[in-house]
N, C-alpha and C positions, 0 to 999 in steps of 0.2 A: 115612920109616918109617910103617908103617900103624898104625892104632888097635889092631888085634889084636896086632901086635908089641910095642907099648908095654904092653898089658895082660899079655901073656905074660911080658915082662921083670919086671913087677910080681909075677907069680905066682912066678917063680924067686927074686926078692928075698925074698918072704915065706917060701919054703921055707928059705932061708939064715937068716933071722931066727928061724924056728922051731928050727932046729938049734942056733943060738947060745943061744937061751933054754933049751933042754933041757940043754945042756952047762953053762950057768951054774947052773941049779938043782942039777944033779948034783954039781958041784964044791963048791958051798956046803954041800950035805948031807954030802959026804964029809969036809970039813974042819971044819965047825962044827955038824954034826948037823942034825936036821930044822928047817926054817925056813919059816914061812908068809910071812915078809917077802920072802924070795928068790923065792918063787912069785908073790907079788903084783907084785914088780918086773918079773918076766918077762912077766906078763900085761899090765901097763901098757905095757911096751915093744912087745909084739906089737900091741896096739890102736893105739899111736901110729904104728907102722910101716905098718899097714894102712889108715890114714886116707885114702889116695889112691884106694882101691878104688872109692869112689863117684863118682870123676871119669871113669871109663871107660864112657861112654854112647854109644849109637848116634847119629850126627849127624842122622839123619832123624827118628827117633821118640823118642829119649831113653831107650830101655831099656838098663839096665846089662848089660855083657857077662858079669858074674859071677853074675847071678841066673837061675835056671831056675824060673819060677813064683815061689813063696814061698821057695824054697831058695837058699842061697848055696853055690856050688861053688868049688873052688880053681883051676879052669882056665877061661879066657874062651871065649865063643862065637866061632867064626870067621864065622858068618852070624847076623845078627840074628834072634831068635826071633819078633819081632813084625812087622817090615816086610820081612824077607828080604834086606836089604842085605848084600853081601859086605864084611866089615870088614877083610879081609886085603889089600885094595888100598891102595896109597899114598894118603895124604891129599893132595887137590889143592885 
C-alpha cells in the first residue's frame, strides 16, 4: 500500500468520524436539549481521531500530505508539493 493510499484511508476515516460526531450531537440535542458537553465530547473525539494526520509525511523531504502551504485540507497530495515525489507508488 502506498503512502497516498494510507493517507486517503485516513481521510475517509475522518469523514466517518465527522458524520458520527454530527449524529451524536443531534441525538443528544433531540433527547436532552441543547448541551455544550455533547459538543465538547464530539470535538475531543474528532481531535483524538485526527491525531495520526501528522504522521503522513513525504519520505524524501518530510512535507505533510495534508498541508498546502499554511492551510490544512481534507484530502492528501498525490505528488509532494515540495520535492515532486509521486506518493501513490507502493512503498519499497
